C-alpha positions as CSV (number, residue, x, y, z in Angstrom):
1,M,41.9,57.8,-93.6
2,G,40.7,60.0,-90.7
3,T,43.0,61.8,-88.4
4,H,42.7,61.6,-84.6
5,R,41.8,65.0,-83.1
6,R,44.0,65.8,-80.2
7,P,42.0,67.1,-77.2
8,K,42.2,70.8,-76.7
9,P,44.3,71.9,-73.8
10,P,42.3,73.5,-71.0
11,S,42.0,77.2,-71.3
12,R,43.5,79.5,-68.7
13,A,40.0,80.4,-67.5
14,R,39.2,76.7,-67.0
15,I,42.4,76.2,-65.0
16,A,41.6,79.2,-62.9
17,T,38.1,77.9,-62.3
18,L,39.4,74.4,-61.2
19,G,41.9,76.1,-58.9
20,M,39.1,78.1,-57.2
21,A,37.0,74.9,-56.8
22,A,39.9,73.1,-55.3
23,G,40.5,75.9,-52.9
24,A,36.8,75.9,-52.0
25,V,37.1,72.4,-50.7
26,S,38.8,73.7,-47.6
27,L,35.7,75.9,-46.9
28,L,33.4,72.8,-46.7
29,P,32.3,71.7,-43.2
30,T,34.9,69.4,-41.6
31,Q,34.1,66.4,-39.4
32,S,34.0,68.6,-36.3
33,Q,31.4,70.8,-38.0
34,A,29.0,67.9,-38.7
35,A,25.2,68.3,-38.7
36,P,23.7,68.8,-35.2
37,K,22.6,65.7,-33.4
38,P,18.9,64.8,-33.8
39,T,16.5,66.0,-31.1
40,V,14.9,63.6,-28.6
41,D,11.7,63.7,-30.6
42,E,13.5,63.0,-33.8
43,V,15.3,60.0,-32.3
44,R,12.1,58.7,-30.9
45,K,10.4,58.9,-34.3
46,Q,13.3,57.2,-36.0
47,V,13.5,54.4,-33.3
48,E,9.7,53.8,-33.7
49,K,10.1,53.6,-37.4
50,L,12.9,51.0,-37.1
51,Y,10.9,48.9,-34.7
52,E,7.9,49.0,-37.0
53,E,10.1,48.0,-40.0
54,A,11.4,45.0,-37.9
55,E,7.9,43.6,-37.6
56,A,7.5,42.2,-41.1
57,P,10.8,40.4,-41.2
58,T,10.1,39.1,-37.7
59,E,6.9,37.4,-39.0
60,E,8.8,36.1,-42.1
61,Y,11.5,34.7,-39.7
62,N,8.8,33.0,-37.7
63,A,7.3,31.3,-40.8
64,I,10.7,30.1,-42.0
65,R,11.6,28.8,-38.5
66,E,8.3,26.8,-38.4
67,K,9.1,25.3,-41.9
68,Q,12.6,24.5,-40.6
69,E,11.3,22.6,-37.6
70,K,8.9,20.7,-39.8
71,L,11.7,19.8,-42.2
72,Q,13.9,18.7,-39.3
73,R,11.2,16.3,-38.1
74,E,11.0,14.9,-41.7
75,V,14.7,14.5,-41.9
76,D,14.9,12.7,-38.6
77,G,12.1,10.4,-39.7
78,V,13.6,9.6,-43.1
79,Q,17.0,9.0,-41.6
80,D,15.4,6.5,-39.2
81,R,13.7,4.7,-42.1
82,L,17.0,4.7,-44.0
83,A,18.8,3.0,-41.1
84,R,16.0,0.3,-40.9
85,K,16.1,-0.3,-44.7
86,Q,19.9,-0.6,-44.6
87,Q,19.7,-3.2,-41.8
88,Q,17.1,-5.2,-43.8
89,V,19.4,-5.2,-46.9
90,N,22.3,-6.3,-44.7
91,E,20.2,-9.1,-43.3
92,L,19.1,-10.3,-46.8
93,R,22.8,-10.3,-47.9
94,E,23.6,-12.5,-45.0
95,K,20.8,-14.9,-46.0
96,I,21.9,-15.2,-49.6
97,G,25.4,-16.2,-48.6
98,P,24.5,-19.6,-47.1
99,L,22.1,-20.3,-50.1
100,A,25.0,-19.7,-52.6
101,A,27.3,-21.9,-50.5
102,E,24.6,-24.7,-50.6
103,Q,24.3,-24.5,-54.3
104,Y,28.0,-24.7,-54.7
105,R,28.1,-27.9,-52.6
106,N,25.3,-29.3,-54.7
107,G,26.9,-28.8,-58.1
108,G,28.6,-25.5,-58.3
109,I,27.5,-21.8,-58.3
110,D,27.0,-19.7,-61.3
111,P,29.8,-17.1,-61.6
112,S,27.2,-14.4,-62.1
113,V,25.7,-15.1,-58.7
114,Q,29.1,-14.9,-57.1
115,L,29.6,-11.5,-58.8
116,F,26.1,-10.4,-57.7
117,L,26.9,-11.0,-54.0
118,S,29.5,-8.3,-54.1
119,G,27.8,-5.9,-56.5
120,D,24.6,-4.0,-57.1
121,P,21.6,-6.4,-57.3
122,D,19.7,-4.2,-59.8
123,D,22.4,-4.7,-62.5
124,Y,22.0,-8.5,-62.3
125,L,18.3,-9.0,-61.5
126,D,17.5,-7.2,-64.8
127,R,18.9,-10.3,-66.5
128,A,16.1,-12.8,-66.3
129,Q,18.4,-15.7,-67.3
130,M,20.2,-15.3,-64.0
131,L,17.1,-16.2,-62.0
132,D,16.6,-19.2,-64.3
133,R,20.0,-20.5,-63.2
134,T,19.4,-20.2,-59.5
135,N,17.1,-22.3,-57.4
136,G,13.7,-21.1,-56.2
137,R,14.8,-20.1,-52.7
138,Q,17.8,-18.1,-53.9
139,A,15.6,-16.3,-56.6
140,E,13.1,-15.4,-53.9
141,A,15.9,-14.0,-51.7
142,L,17.4,-12.0,-54.6
143,R,14.0,-10.5,-55.5
144,A,13.4,-9.5,-51.9
145,M,16.9,-7.9,-51.8
146,Q,16.2,-6.1,-55.0
147,A,13.0,-4.6,-53.6
148,K,14.7,-3.5,-50.4
149,Q,17.7,-2.1,-52.3
150,R,15.3,0.1,-54.4
151,E,13.5,1.2,-51.2
152,L,16.9,2.1,-49.7
153,T,17.8,4.1,-52.8
154,Q,14.5,6.0,-52.6
155,E,15.0,6.8,-48.9
156,R,18.5,8.1,-49.7
157,E,17.1,10.4,-52.3
158,A,14.3,11.6,-50.0
159,A,16.9,12.3,-47.3
160,Q,19.0,14.3,-49.7
161,T,16.0,16.3,-50.9
162,R,14.9,17.2,-47.3
163,L,18.5,17.9,-46.2
164,K,18.9,20.4,-49.1
165,A,15.5,22.0,-48.2
166,L,16.6,22.2,-44.6
167,S,19.8,23.9,-45.5
168,E,18.0,26.4,-47.6
169,T,15.5,27.3,-44.9
170,R,18.4,27.7,-42.4
171,A,20.1,30.2,-44.8
172,K,16.8,32.1,-45.2
173,A,16.2,32.2,-41.5
174,G,19.7,33.6,-41.0
175,E,19.0,36.3,-43.6
176,K,15.8,37.4,-41.9
177,K,17.5,37.2,-38.4
178,D,20.2,39.5,-39.7
179,E,17.6,41.9,-41.1
180,V,15.8,42.2,-37.8
181,Q,18.9,42.5,-35.8
182,D,20.2,45.2,-38.1
183,K,17.0,47.3,-37.5
184,L,17.3,46.7,-33.7
185,A,21.1,47.6,-33.7
186,K,20.3,50.9,-35.5
187,A,17.6,51.7,-33.0
188,R,20.0,50.9,-30.1
189,K,22.7,53.1,-31.6
190,L,20.2,56.0,-31.9
191,L,19.1,55.5,-28.3
192,N,22.8,55.3,-27.1
193,S,23.4,58.7,-28.8
194,L,21.1,60.3,-26.2
195,T,22.3,61.4,-22.8
196,A,20.8,59.9,-19.7
197,A,18.7,63.0,-19.2
198,Q,17.4,62.8,-22.8
199,R,16.6,59.1,-22.5
200,A,14.6,59.8,-19.3
201,E,12.8,62.6,-21.1
202,M,11.9,60.2,-24.0
203,E,10.7,57.5,-21.6
204,A,8.5,60.1,-19.8
205,D,7.1,61.3,-23.1
206,Q,6.3,57.7,-24.0
207,E,4.6,57.1,-20.7
208,R,2.5,60.2,-21.1
209,D,1.5,59.2,-24.7
210,D,0.6,55.7,-23.5
211,A,-1.5,57.1,-20.6
212,S,-3.3,59.6,-22.9
213,A,-4.0,56.8,-25.4
214,G,-5.4,54.6,-22.6
215,A,-2.5,52.0,-22.9
216,S,-1.4,50.1,-19.8
217,D,0.9,47.3,-19.0
218,D,0.1,47.1,-15.3
219,A,-0.7,43.7,-13.8
220,A,-4.4,42.9,-14.1
221,T,-6.9,40.0,-14.1
222,Y,-9.4,39.5,-16.8
223,N,-12.9,40.0,-15.4
224,G,-14.9,40.6,-18.6
225,P,-17.8,38.6,-20.1
226,A,-15.9,35.9,-22.0
227,S,-16.5,32.3,-21.0
228,G,-15.2,28.9,-21.9
229,R,-12.0,28.7,-24.1
230,A,-12.1,32.4,-24.8
231,K,-11.9,33.2,-21.1
232,A,-9.1,30.7,-20.6
233,A,-7.1,32.4,-23.4
234,L,-7.7,35.8,-22.0
235,D,-6.8,34.7,-18.5
236,F,-3.5,33.5,-19.9
237,A,-2.9,36.7,-21.8
238,Y,-3.6,38.9,-18.8
239,A,-1.1,36.9,-16.8
240,Q,1.6,38.0,-19.2
241,L,0.9,41.7,-18.8
242,G,4.1,43.6,-18.2
243,K,6.3,40.9,-19.8
244,P,8.6,42.2,-22.5
245,Y,8.1,42.0,-26.2
246,E,10.9,39.9,-27.9
247,W,11.0,39.1,-31.6
248,G,10.6,35.4,-32.4
249,S,9.6,34.5,-28.9
250,T,6.6,32.4,-27.8
251,G,7.1,32.6,-24.1
252,P,7.2,31.9,-21.2
253,D,9.2,35.1,-20.2
254,S,8.7,37.1,-23.4
255,F,6.6,37.1,-26.5
256,D,6.2,38.6,-30.0
257,C,2.7,39.5,-31.2
258,S,1.7,36.2,-32.8
259,G,3.6,34.4,-30.1
260,L,1.3,35.8,-27.5
261,T,-1.9,35.1,-29.3
262,G,-0.8,31.5,-30.1
263,A,0.3,30.8,-26.5
264,S,-2.9,32.3,-25.1
265,W,-5.2,30.1,-27.2
266,R,-2.9,27.1,-26.7
267,A,-3.4,27.5,-22.9
268,A,-7.2,27.2,-23.8
269,G,-6.6,23.9,-25.7
270,V,-6.7,25.4,-29.2
271,S,-3.7,25.0,-31.5
272,L,-3.1,28.1,-33.7
273,P,-0.4,28.3,-36.5
274,R,2.7,30.4,-35.7
275,T,2.5,33.6,-37.7
276,V,0.1,36.6,-38.0
277,K,-0.6,35.7,-41.6
278,Q,-1.2,32.0,-40.8
279,Q,-3.5,32.9,-37.9
280,Y,-5.4,35.2,-40.1
281,D,-5.8,32.6,-42.9
282,A,-6.8,29.9,-40.4
283,G,-9.4,31.8,-38.4
284,R,-13.1,32.4,-39.1
285,K,-13.5,36.1,-40.0
286,V,-15.8,38.1,-37.9
287,A,-17.1,41.7,-38.5
288,R,-16.0,44.4,-36.2
289,S,-19.6,44.9,-35.1
290,D,-19.7,41.2,-34.0
291,L,-16.4,41.2,-32.0
292,Q,-16.3,39.0,-28.9
293,P,-13.6,38.9,-26.2
294,G,-10.9,36.4,-27.3
295,D,-11.2,37.2,-31.0
296,I,-7.9,37.9,-32.7
297,I,-7.4,41.5,-34.0
298,Y,-5.2,42.3,-37.0
299,W,-3.9,45.8,-37.4
300,Y,-2.4,47.5,-40.5
301,N,-2.9,44.4,-42.8
302,D,-3.2,40.6,-42.6
303,N,0.5,39.8,-41.9
304,Q,2.0,42.5,-39.7
305,H,0.6,42.8,-36.2
306,N,-2.1,41.1,-34.1
307,G,-3.5,40.9,-30.6
308,M,-6.7,39.8,-28.8
309,Y,-9.9,41.7,-28.2
310,V,-10.7,41.9,-24.5
311,G,-14.1,43.8,-24.7
312,D,-15.0,47.4,-24.1
313,G,-13.2,48.6,-27.2
314,K,-9.8,47.4,-26.0
315,A,-7.2,44.8,-26.9
316,I,-4.2,43.1,-25.4
317,H,-1.0,42.7,-27.5
318,A,2.7,42.3,-27.4
319,P,3.6,45.7,-29.1
320,R,7.3,45.9,-30.2
321,T,10.9,45.8,-29.0
322,G,11.4,48.1,-26.0
323,K,7.8,47.7,-24.7
324,N,5.8,45.3,-22.6
325,I,2.6,43.4,-23.2
326,E,-0.1,45.9,-22.7
327,I,-3.8,46.7,-23.1
328,V,-4.6,49.4,-25.7
329,P,-7.7,50.9,-27.3
330,L,-8.7,49.0,-30.4
331,D,-8.2,52.1,-32.5
332,S,-4.7,52.8,-31.2
333,M,-3.6,51.3,-34.6
334,P,-5.4,51.0,-37.9
335,F,-7.9,48.2,-37.5
336,F,-7.8,45.7,-40.4
337,A,-9.8,42.6,-39.5
338,A,-10.7,40.1,-36.8
339,S,-10.9,36.3,-36.6
340,R,-12.3,33.7,-34.2
341,P,-10.3,30.6,-33.4
């Protein structure tokens, strides 16, 4: 049988070392000696990164919201059908009552029919002998009621399935909304850490950068070579210049990127799906060398950010939170692809 070894007591040297370490804690920086605040340029870079990180969940939120609206329409439709089927079953029940009373007067009613009238028709109609004991009219009415009862059950199941899916999409939309709002809240906190003078400096830097890159959100009218529906879409987009970007918005006072492209083409009579990814998948792809005004431009990848080509190497887009709808050089962001509605 083995013996348990008692742990060795700490040596004097070990105790002395621990004592020194404990004393050293008081030499660490206190809360009042925290790291210096980030510079204006550092804040700006962090804010830009947070806004960029918010774009992907914004598009995911848009897709979930679109699915949610579709499910809501389906739920409304199935609930209408459910109400109609229930009414039809109720009417058939009312018809069967007088038939049973008539049979009773003409020689008595089968007890199973009496029981049927207050129970589930499927349990009794599965017994063929029951129909043999009833007259033709009553059998026909019971068969009709059985069919309607089955339809009613199916509609109830369909309603439950869609309601469950709707509940799940609401939860997912809530998660994505929280994710976006968390990014925006962090950006606001960073901006609020700046003094008024620093904020003014950052805005001036942003304006200089926009000007040097050829970006502008000044009011303008499209006067390029587009015609037909493409011109109508661009006329609408130009009328939105200077309006703010807002995630999840499709107008009329603010837009996100795919909200602007969708609204612009809708004004031209063309219905586009909601998100960047859906618009990319739905459009006919065109080479960069074949770009025409009105084509939808995708930057970075196929699901993050889009705008519309206006000609002369420029595009119009809803950029990000904190900025307005603007015209920018096509290469102000990494070009990925283009499509034609």
